C-alpha positions as CSV (number, residue, x, y, z in Angstrom):
1,M,0.0,-7.5,-16.6
2,K,-3.5,-7.0,-18.1
3,I,-4.8,-3.5,-17.6
4,L,-8.3,-2.1,-17.8
5,L,-8.8,1.7,-18.5
6,V,-11.8,3.4,-16.9
7,D,-12.6,7.0,-17.6
8,D,-15.8,8.8,-18.8
9,E,-13.6,10.8,-21.2
10,A,-12.3,9.0,-24.3
11,P,-9.3,11.3,-24.7
12,A,-8.2,10.5,-21.2
13,R,-8.4,6.7,-21.9
14,E,-6.5,7.2,-25.2
15,R,-3.8,9.1,-23.4
16,L,-3.3,6.3,-20.9
17,R,-3.3,3.7,-23.6
18,R,-0.6,5.6,-25.5
19,L,1.5,6.0,-22.4
20,I,1.3,2.2,-21.6
21,D,2.1,1.3,-25.2
22,E,5.2,3.5,-25.0
23,L,6.4,1.5,-21.9
24,D,6.6,-1.7,-23.9
25,D,7.4,-3.6,-20.8
26,G,5.0,-6.5,-20.5
27,Y,1.8,-4.4,-20.0
28,A,-1.3,-4.9,-22.2
29,V,-4.5,-2.9,-22.3
30,V,-7.3,-5.5,-22.4
31,G,-10.3,-3.2,-22.3
32,E,-11.9,0.1,-21.6
33,A,-15.0,1.4,-19.7
34,A,-16.6,4.8,-19.4
35,N,-18.3,4.3,-16.0
36,G,-17.9,2.4,-12.8
37,S,-20.7,-0.1,-13.4
38,D,-19.2,-1.1,-16.8
39,A,-15.8,-1.2,-15.2
40,V,-16.8,-4.0,-12.8
41,V,-18.3,-6.0,-15.6
42,A,-15.3,-5.5,-17.8
43,A,-12.8,-6.3,-15.1
44,R,-14.6,-9.7,-14.5
45,D,-14.9,-10.5,-18.3
46,T,-11.3,-9.6,-19.2
47,D,-9.6,-11.0,-16.0
48,A,-7.8,-7.7,-15.7
49,D,-4.9,-7.7,-13.3
50,L,-5.0,-3.9,-12.8
51,V,-7.7,-1.2,-13.2
52,L,-6.7,2.4,-13.8
53,L,-9.8,4.0,-12.4
54,D,-11.0,7.6,-12.8
55,Q,-12.5,9.1,-9.7
56,K,-15.0,11.7,-11.1
57,M,-17.5,9.8,-13.3
58,P,-21.3,10.0,-13.8
59,G,-23.2,7.6,-11.6
60,M,-20.8,5.4,-9.6
61,S,-17.7,7.3,-8.5
62,G,-14.2,5.8,-8.7
63,L,-14.1,5.0,-5.0
64,E,-17.5,3.3,-5.2
65,A,-16.3,1.3,-8.2
66,A,-13.1,0.4,-6.3
67,A,-15.3,-1.0,-3.5
68,A,-17.3,-3.1,-6.0
69,L,-14.1,-4.3,-7.7
70,A,-12.8,-5.5,-4.3
71,D,-15.7,-7.9,-4.2
72,L,-14.6,-9.8,-7.3
73,D,-13.0,-13.1,-6.6
74,P,-10.1,-12.6,-6.9
75,P,-10.1,-8.8,-7.1
76,P,-7.9,-6.8,-9.5
77,A,-5.4,-4.2,-8.2
78,V,-6.8,-0.7,-8.5
79,V,-5.0,2.6,-9.1
80,L,-7.1,5.7,-8.8
81,V,-6.6,8.4,-11.4
82,T,-7.9,11.8,-10.3
83,A,-7.5,15.5,-11.0
84,Y,-8.2,16.1,-7.3
85,P,-5.3,15.0,-4.9
86,E,-7.6,15.4,-1.9
87,Y,-9.2,12.0,-2.9
88,A,-5.8,10.2,-2.6
89,L,-6.1,9.7,1.2
90,D,-9.6,8.3,0.9
91,A,-8.3,6.0,-1.8
92,F,-6.0,4.1,0.5
93,E,-8.9,3.4,2.9
94,H,-10.6,1.5,0.0
95,N,-7.6,-0.8,-0.6
96,V,-6.5,1.2,-3.7
97,A,-2.9,0.3,-4.5
98,D,-1.8,3.8,-5.6
99,Y,-3.1,7.0,-7.2
100,L,-2.2,9.1,-10.2
101,V,-2.9,12.8,-10.5
102,K,-4.1,14.1,-13.9
103,P,-2.5,14.9,-16.3
104,V,-0.8,11.6,-15.9
105,R,2.9,11.7,-16.7
106,R,4.8,8.8,-18.2
107,E,7.4,8.7,-15.5
108,R,4.9,8.6,-12.7
109,L,2.8,5.9,-14.5
110,Q,5.9,3.8,-15.0
111,A,6.9,4.2,-11.3
112,T,3.5,3.2,-10.2
113,L,3.4,0.1,-12.4
114,E,6.8,-1.0,-11.3
115,R,5.8,-0.8,-7.7
116,L,2.9,-3.1,-8.3
117,P,3.7,-6.8,-8.0
118,R,3.9,-8.5,-11.4
119,T,1.2,-11.0,-10.6
120,T,-2.0,-12.1,-12.1
121,R,-5.3,-12.1,-10.3
122,L,-5.1,-15.8,-9.6
123,Q,-1.7,-15.4,-8.1
124,R,-3.0,-12.7,-5.7
125,V,-5.7,-15.0,-4.2
126,A,-3.6,-16.1,-1.3
127,T,-2.7,-12.5,-0.4
128,T,-6.3,-11.4,-0.7
129,Q,-7.5,-14.2,1.6
130,E,-4.8,-13.3,4.2
131,E,-5.8,-9.6,4.3
132,P,-9.4,-9.3,2.9
133,N,-10.1,-6.0,4.6
134,G,-6.7,-4.7,5.7
135,R,-4.8,-1.7,4.5
136,R,-1.7,-2.3,2.5
137,H,-0.3,1.2,2.8
138,L,0.3,3.9,5.4
139,S,-0.1,7.4,4.2
140,A,0.4,11.0,5.2
141,H,-0.1,14.5,3.7
142,Y,3.3,15.9,2.6
143,R,4.0,19.2,0.8
144,G,0.6,19.5,-0.7
145,G,0.4,15.8,-1.8
146,V,0.2,12.4,-0.2
147,Q,3.2,10.3,0.8
148,T,2.6,6.6,1.0
149,V,4.6,3.5,2.2
150,H,3.6,-0.1,1.6
151,I,3.2,-1.9,4.9
152,D,5.8,-4.5,3.8
153,E,8.5,-1.8,3.6
154,V,8.0,-0.6,7.2
155,L,10.9,-1.4,9.6
156,Y,9.5,0.1,12.7
157,L,7.0,2.5,14.2
158,L,8.0,4.9,16.9
159,A,5.6,7.1,18.9
160,E,6.9,10.6,19.4
161,Q,4.7,13.3,21.0
162,K,1.5,13.5,18.9
163,Y,2.8,11.6,15.9
164,V,4.2,8.2,14.9
165,T,7.4,8.0,12.9
166,V,7.3,5.4,10.2
167,R,10.8,4.2,9.5
168,H,10.9,2.4,6.1
169,A,13.3,1.2,3.5
170,G,13.4,4.6,1.8
171,G,13.5,6.9,4.8
172,R,10.9,8.2,7.3
173,M,7.5,9.8,7.4
174,L,5.2,11.1,10.1
175,I,1.6,9.9,10.4
176,D,-1.2,11.1,12.7
177,E,-2.2,7.8,14.1
178,S,-1.8,6.1,17.5
179,L,0.7,3.3,18.0
180,K,-1.9,1.3,19.8
181,S,-4.4,1.4,16.9
182,L,-1.6,0.3,14.5
183,E,-0.7,-2.5,16.8
184,H,-4.3,-3.7,16.8
185,E,-4.7,-3.3,13.1
186,F,-1.5,-5.2,12.1
187,P,-1.0,-7.9,14.9
188,E,0.7,-10.3,12.4
189,R,3.2,-7.8,11.2
190,F,4.5,-5.9,14.2
191,V,5.6,-6.8,17.7
192,R,5.9,-4.3,20.5
193,I,9.4,-3.9,22.0
194,H,8.7,-0.8,24.1
195,R,5.8,1.4,25.2
196,N,6.7,3.7,22.3
197,A,7.9,1.3,19.6
198,L,6.7,-1.5,17.3
199,V,9.1,-3.4,15.0
200,A,8.3,-5.4,11.9
201,I,8.4,-9.1,12.9
202,E,10.0,-10.2,9.6
203,Q,12.8,-7.7,10.1
204,L,13.6,-8.6,13.7
205,V,16.8,-10.7,13.6
206,G,18.4,-10.5,17.0
207,L,19.2,-8.8,20.3
208,E,22.3,-6.9,21.4
209,K,23.5,-5.8,24.8
210,A,24.2,-2.1,25.3
211,A,27.0,-0.8,27.4
212,D,24.6,-0.3,30.3
213,G,23.3,-3.8,30.0
214,A,20.0,-2.9,28.3
215,S,18.7,-5.0,25.4
216,L,18.6,-3.6,21.9
217,A,16.6,-4.9,18.9
218,V,18.5,-5.7,15.8
219,L,16.6,-5.2,12.5
220,A,17.6,-6.4,9.0
221,G,18.4,-3.6,6.7
222,C,18.6,-1.0,9.5
223,D,21.8,0.2,11.3
224,E,19.8,1.6,14.2
225,R,19.3,-0.3,17.4
226,L,16.1,0.2,19.3
227,P,15.8,-0.3,23.1
228,V,13.7,-3.2,24.3
229,S,12.0,-2.7,27.6
230,R,12.2,-5.4,30.4
231,R,8.4,-5.8,30.2
232,H,8.5,-6.7,26.5
233,L,11.8,-8.6,26.4
234,P,10.2,-12.1,27.0
235,E,7.9,-11.6,24.1
236,V,10.7,-10.4,21.8
237,R,12.8,-13.5,22.7
238,R,9.8,-15.7,22.0
239,F,9.5,-14.3,18.5
240,L,13.2,-14.7,17.9
241,R,13.1,-18.4,19.0
242,H,9.9,-19.4,17.2
243,G,9.5,-16.9,14.4
């Protein structure tokens, strides 16, 4: 993975370079830039797979640079590096893969890099074309920070009172979004099984009958069974038959 470091402060870039060198795990720093404009040029010239991008810089901000980087063909992955956690939620609205809070710790950097797919920019072309403007994460404020879940890890979405529960491979989180808006945003990823539930199409593997005769959705990697309403049962069966 070829990494570009972007920060207006040289010591910050040097710290990131040192942390990456310590990982010794197939990562290579291929360039540095001190502002957003130079970052876009350097990302194109170096074919960087990943840009570690500072938020607070003179001129073009990190989020503005992220938007410009997204226009490259193909675009690199971007991880925002910031001393201000409040920017994290905005980052995910700009298709930023993750964020790091300064001072960056080695363990957090390693965890972020390991979550990113080990792909080059050319290998990401297909994914970029499939979802040119779509979010890849759901996020929520949690204990003073931001909790994020990649959309591929979501098993189901359940509307409960004013919030939606996101059930994912690692647990649950609550988001302040409507189920209907999520259904419209991700029509290729989720199918509605009930007025208050969407399930991941790729995780939907079958139906079971409850003791009272009701139909229950069976999801891969999930012991829970979710009720399927009569209204949505024909659509669920269609997905199971045809994929």
